Backbone as a chain_set.jsonl record, in Angstrom:
{"seq": "MAKAKAMQAKVEQEGNDIRQMEATAPKMDDLLRDPRWTDVFLPSLVHALYVSHKPFKHFKAKAPEFLKIVQQTFNLSYPEIDLTLKAADELTKKVRDIRIYVHE", "coords": {"N": [[115.984, 100.13, 84.888], [113.05, 98.483, 85.327], [109.388, 98.579, 83.565], [107.055, 99.456, 85.358], [104.071, 97.076, 85.879], [100.599, 98.339, 84.874], [98.436, 97.409, 85.742], [99.323, 96.057, 87.817], [100.663, 98.013, 89.227], [102.07, 100.282, 91.794], [101.452, 103.359, 92.633], [104.074, 105.683, 93.551], [105.011, 108.682, 95.076], [107.913, 110.868, 94.017], [109.292, 113.264, 95.28], [107.856, 115.735, 92.812], [107.657, 114.06, 90.884], [106.003, 111.358, 89.75], [105.986, 107.636, 90.142], [105.933, 104.447, 89.568], [105.237, 101.593, 91.107], [104.429, 98.916, 92.271], [101.12, 96.873, 92.033], [97.349, 98.648, 90.907], [96.805, 101.335, 88.172], [98.321, 104.577, 87.358], [96.976, 107.123, 88.659], [94.498, 109.885, 87.713], [94.784, 112.228, 88.698], [97.456, 112.057, 90.364], [98.649, 111.932, 87.818], [98.014, 114.494, 86.515], [99.576, 116.093, 88.551], [102.137, 115.616, 88.465], [105.114, 117.116, 86.813], [105.68, 116.328, 84.02], [103.835, 116.012, 82.912], [102.649, 118.784, 81.7], [105.348, 119.696, 81.179], [106.551, 117.903, 79.392], [104.343, 115.879, 78.257], [101.915, 117.191, 77.171], [103.271, 119.122, 75.482], [104.114, 117.458, 73.643], [102.348, 115.729, 72.751], [101.005, 117.604, 71.064], [102.557, 118.257, 69.75], [103.312, 115.724, 67.881], [100.511, 115.571, 67.014], [100.243, 117.732, 65.41], [102.151, 117.438, 63.473], [101.462, 115.113, 61.839], [100.424, 113.056, 59.067], [97.836, 113.473, 57.908], [96.331, 115.824, 59.957], [94.141, 116.703, 60.316], [92.055, 114.865, 60.035], [93.202, 113.461, 62.105], [93.313, 114.811, 64.632], [90.495, 114.096, 65.61], [89.093, 112.639, 67.942], [87.888, 110.182, 67.837], [89.288, 109.085, 65.81], [91.309, 106.098, 65.177], [93.872, 106.693, 64.951], [94.407, 109.029, 66.446], [94.375, 107.557, 69.357], [96.593, 106.199, 68.936], [98.716, 107.836, 68.52], [98.302, 109.018, 71.15], [99.081, 107.371, 72.966], [101.638, 106.801, 71.891], [102.931, 108.958, 72.958], [102.73, 108.961, 75.123], [103.865, 106.528, 76.278], [106.5, 107.564, 75.609], [106.681, 110.043, 77.518], [106.243, 108.913, 79.793], [108.355, 106.92, 80.475], [108.799, 104.557, 82.719], [105.983, 103.842, 83.224], [103.927, 101.082, 82.032], [101.257, 100.919, 80.61], [98.648, 100.581, 78.733], [96.576, 102.325, 76.933], [93.026, 103.051, 76.706], [90.088, 103.943, 74.579], [88.254, 104.889, 76.158], [89.211, 105.737, 79.025], [90.176, 107.319, 81.528], [92.347, 109.305, 81.413], [92.636, 109.088, 78.734], [90.524, 110.405, 77.573], [90.465, 113.209, 78.819], [92.517, 113.974, 77.771], [91.44, 114.11, 75.175], [89.539, 115.969, 75.622], [90.747, 118.206, 75.628], [91.18, 121.803, 75.177], [92.81, 123.717, 72.343], [94.035, 126.617, 72.344], [94.62, 129.43, 70.142], [96.389, 132.269, 69.989], [96.046, 134.943, 68.19]], "CA": [[114.128, 100.382, 85.716], [111.688, 97.487, 84.362], [108.573, 99.164, 83.567], [106.016, 98.331, 86.063], [102.556, 96.792, 84.675], [99.585, 99.077, 85.115], [97.506, 96.678, 86.337], [99.832, 95.898, 88.974], [101.233, 99.15, 89.548], [101.427, 101.269, 92.737], [101.854, 104.883, 92.388], [104.774, 106.068, 94.632], [105.721, 110.232, 94.509], [109.498, 111.218, 94.383], [109.144, 115.11, 94.798], [107.0, 116.326, 91.966], [107.34, 112.76, 89.463], [105.422, 109.978, 90.125], [106.815, 106.375, 89.683], [105.199, 102.862, 89.586], [106.059, 100.315, 91.589], [102.953, 97.656, 92.188], [99.694, 97.211, 92.248], [97.182, 99.678, 90.335], [97.325, 102.177, 87.548], [97.915, 105.738, 88.222], [95.347, 108.271, 89.026], [94.926, 111.089, 87.213], [95.352, 113.372, 89.522], [98.862, 111.965, 90.216], [99.681, 112.5, 86.535], [97.753, 115.771, 86.191], [100.505, 116.916, 89.139], [103.578, 115.295, 87.872], [105.659, 118.031, 85.959], [105.825, 115.671, 82.93], [102.443, 116.098, 82.167], [102.876, 120.344, 81.11], [106.462, 119.846, 80.49], [106.717, 116.888, 78.224], [103.829, 114.623, 77.751], [100.714, 118.113, 76.65], [103.732, 119.594, 74.14], [104.813, 116.253, 72.718], [101.269, 114.846, 71.832], [100.562, 118.847, 70.556], [103.397, 118.164, 68.424], [102.877, 114.785, 67.402], [99.13, 115.389, 66.222], [100.219, 118.779, 64.409], [103.203, 116.681, 62.39], [100.789, 113.879, 61.148], [99.983, 113.374, 57.65], [96.57, 114.153, 58.542], [95.899, 116.535, 60.827], [92.968, 117.475, 60.495], [91.689, 113.459, 60.736], [93.755, 112.666, 63.101], [92.861, 115.577, 65.549], [89.666, 113.728, 65.829], [88.811, 111.491, 69.252], [87.22, 108.595, 67.142], [89.991, 108.536, 64.839], [92.014, 105.187, 65.605], [95.277, 107.379, 64.88], [94.193, 109.476, 67.456], [94.672, 107.105, 70.298], [97.704, 105.714, 68.848], [99.388, 109.102, 68.886], [98.458, 109.295, 72.257], [99.752, 105.946, 73.162], [103.184, 106.542, 72.139], [103.703, 110.052, 73.558], [102.552, 108.387, 76.822], [104.981, 105.974, 76.571], [107.687, 108.124, 76.037], [106.698, 110.698, 78.198], [106.51, 107.798, 81.248], [108.708, 105.497, 79.933], [108.24, 103.607, 83.777], [104.741, 103.276, 83.414], [103.522, 100.179, 81.06], [99.817, 101.04, 80.476], [97.532, 100.199, 77.291], [95.386, 103.465, 76.847], [91.842, 102.596, 75.643], [89.583, 105.225, 74.272], [87.378, 105.333, 77.511], [90.096, 105.606, 79.781], [89.857, 108.649, 81.943], [93.458, 109.776, 80.646], [92.514, 109.44, 77.052], [89.364, 111.66, 77.82], [91.14, 114.157, 79.617], [93.33, 114.538, 76.306], [90.351, 114.8, 74.022], [88.753, 117.278, 75.964], [91.547, 119.605, 76.132], [90.802, 122.604, 73.967], [93.894, 124.174, 72.374], [93.472, 127.914, 71.849], [95.909, 129.898, 69.39], [96.246, 133.798, 69.739], [96.407, 135.867, 66.796]], "C": [[113.451, 99.81, 84.796], [110.615, 98.4, 84.251], [107.538, 98.4, 84.529], [104.184, 98.109, 84.973], [101.683, 97.577, 85.386], [98.855, 98.255, 86.122], [97.655, 96.261, 87.733], [100.609, 96.97, 89.487], [100.91, 100.377, 90.624], [102.461, 102.22, 92.93], [102.737, 105.14, 93.738], [105.07, 107.895, 94.14], [106.857, 110.572, 94.735], [109.573, 112.813, 93.733], [107.777, 115.096, 93.818], [106.322, 115.165, 91.115], [106.908, 111.892, 90.293], [106.588, 109.203, 89.46], [105.757, 105.438, 90.055], [106.03, 101.82, 90.15], [105.176, 98.974, 91.897], [101.76, 98.25, 92.33], [98.554, 98.762, 91.415], [97.651, 100.354, 89.298], [97.152, 103.444, 87.829], [96.801, 106.589, 88.337], [95.9, 109.305, 88.612], [95.256, 112.2, 87.261], [96.838, 113.549, 89.974], [99.185, 112.588, 89.052], [99.764, 113.724, 85.964], [99.039, 116.713, 87.23], [101.768, 117.02, 88.958], [103.771, 116.413, 86.953], [105.482, 117.718, 84.508], [104.651, 116.082, 82.207], [102.166, 117.534, 81.193], [103.964, 120.483, 80.543], [106.771, 119.206, 79.004], [105.135, 116.417, 77.62], [102.664, 115.777, 76.806], [101.729, 118.577, 75.134], [103.919, 118.89, 73.223], [103.581, 115.962, 71.989], [100.813, 116.422, 71.208], [101.279, 118.857, 69.149], [103.39, 117.238, 67.275], [101.925, 114.849, 66.376], [99.568, 116.664, 64.825], [101.28, 118.169, 62.915], [102.877, 115.405, 61.869], [100.349, 114.201, 59.802], [98.989, 113.295, 58.147], [95.789, 114.671, 59.802], [94.724, 116.528, 61.489], [91.834, 116.149, 60.7], [92.227, 113.07, 61.951], [93.793, 113.05, 64.615], [91.772, 114.984, 66.123], [89.4, 112.621, 67.405], [88.972, 110.215, 68.332], [88.088, 108.26, 66.41], [90.957, 107.319, 65.429], [94.031, 105.764, 65.815], [95.251, 108.172, 66.278], [94.815, 108.596, 68.992], [96.073, 106.686, 70.155], [98.888, 106.639, 69.109], [99.365, 109.329, 70.431], [99.395, 108.535, 73.354], [101.128, 106.049, 73.279], [103.708, 107.922, 72.75], [103.494, 109.852, 74.734], [103.579, 107.717, 77.253], [106.38, 106.681, 76.68], [107.88, 109.68, 77.016], [106.839, 110.389, 79.716], [106.869, 106.814, 80.95], [108.702, 104.096, 81.319], [107.124, 102.839, 83.905], [104.159, 102.358, 82.261], [102.299, 99.959, 81.424], [99.421, 100.872, 78.983], [96.633, 101.064, 77.451], [94.221, 102.576, 76.244], [90.941, 103.797, 75.573], [88.769, 106.074, 75.425], [88.399, 105.791, 78.528], [90.1, 107.051, 80.172], [91.333, 109.444, 81.292], [93.401, 110.345, 78.941], [91.2, 110.507, 76.984], [89.469, 112.843, 78.195], [91.775, 114.762, 78.423], [92.401, 115.393, 75.417], [89.402, 115.658, 74.459], [89.471, 118.572, 75.872], [91.479, 120.594, 74.93], [92.494, 123.622, 73.934], [93.628, 125.464, 71.561], [95.143, 128.727, 71.265], [95.653, 131.421, 69.226], [96.755, 134.251, 68.681], [97.488, 136.97, 67.523]], "O": [[113.194, 100.287, 83.691], [110.85, 99.34, 85.011], [107.25, 97.204, 84.532], [103.576, 98.634, 84.04], [101.883, 97.607, 86.6], [98.78, 98.591, 87.304], [96.785, 96.11, 88.59], [101.352, 96.613, 90.401], [99.984, 101.184, 90.543], [103.657, 102.149, 93.215], [102.272, 104.879, 94.847], [105.298, 108.225, 92.976], [107.043, 110.654, 95.949], [109.753, 113.337, 92.633], [106.773, 114.46, 94.139], [105.156, 115.086, 90.73], [107.356, 111.676, 91.419], [107.538, 109.538, 88.753], [104.817, 105.722, 90.799], [107.112, 101.345, 89.806], [105.7, 97.926, 91.52], [101.369, 99.389, 92.585], [99.087, 99.872, 91.414], [98.867, 100.246, 89.141], [96.136, 103.786, 88.434], [95.682, 106.338, 87.89], [97.034, 109.75, 88.783], [95.767, 112.994, 86.471], [97.431, 114.626, 90.025], [99.867, 113.613, 89.04], [100.679, 114.205, 85.294], [99.429, 117.812, 86.836], [102.483, 118.005, 89.141], [102.804, 116.779, 86.284], [105.171, 118.628, 83.74], [104.61, 116.436, 81.029], [101.576, 117.443, 80.117], [104.028, 121.185, 79.534], [107.087, 119.728, 77.935], [104.885, 116.691, 76.446], [102.434, 115.351, 75.674], [101.274, 118.478, 73.995], [103.947, 119.297, 72.062], [103.603, 115.917, 70.759], [99.762, 116.155, 70.626], [100.931, 119.212, 68.023], [103.435, 117.569, 66.091], [102.099, 114.449, 65.224], [99.287, 116.53, 63.635], [101.128, 118.437, 61.723], [103.746, 114.625, 61.481], [99.981, 115.312, 59.419], [99.168, 112.897, 59.298], [94.904, 114.108, 60.447], [94.373, 116.411, 62.663], [90.85, 116.327, 61.418], [91.623, 112.35, 62.746], [94.082, 112.317, 65.561], [91.777, 115.184, 67.338], [90.046, 111.582, 67.267], [89.948, 109.479, 68.186], [88.019, 107.076, 66.081], [91.51, 107.748, 66.441], [94.968, 105.357, 66.5], [96.08, 107.897, 67.145], [95.716, 109.141, 69.63], [96.797, 106.771, 71.147], [99.867, 106.309, 69.779], [100.367, 109.807, 70.964], [100.137, 108.961, 74.239], [101.809, 105.657, 74.226], [104.905, 107.991, 73.03], [104.072, 110.572, 75.547], [104.212, 107.995, 78.272], [107.208, 106.475, 77.567], [108.947, 110.274, 77.172], [107.293, 111.109, 80.604], [106.189, 105.788, 80.99], [108.621, 102.908, 81.009], [107.012, 101.714, 84.393], [103.836, 103.073, 81.313], [101.987, 99.127, 82.276], [100.266, 101.173, 78.14], [95.701, 100.704, 78.169], [94.389, 101.621, 75.486], [91.02, 104.639, 76.467], [88.642, 107.285, 75.602], [87.836, 106.814, 78.92], [90.037, 107.934, 79.316], [91.034, 110.362, 80.529], [93.805, 111.307, 78.287], [91.191, 111.399, 76.136], [88.56, 113.629, 77.929], [91.581, 115.938, 78.113], [92.406, 116.569, 75.053], [88.5, 116.068, 73.729], [88.995, 119.7, 75.993], [91.71, 120.192, 73.79], [93.131, 124.063, 74.89], [93.146, 125.483, 70.429], [96.278, 128.645, 71.733], [94.806, 131.82, 68.426], [97.879, 133.955, 68.274], [98.013, 137.855, 66.849]]}, "num_chains": 1, "name": "protein.A"}
């Protein structure tokens, strides 16, 4: 299956999974409903940041490494969506605003 270009991608829902076909980037609500958001993307992102060489630097939203890690994790989690993320994107802001709580 070829990747759909985000600027020309139409989102279709297949069960709970979203698939892009043509026209416009996926909506945040569609991504949040996709089970890969909680089952694949978020755990993979947390792991990628945790194992980074400088986790206290890379966990900062303004760090260039943060956007790179989010982009790489998105690409692996949603291989059929060809989307280049930017710091001001809704998805990137949503990830930046997520708080991770550790129970003692």
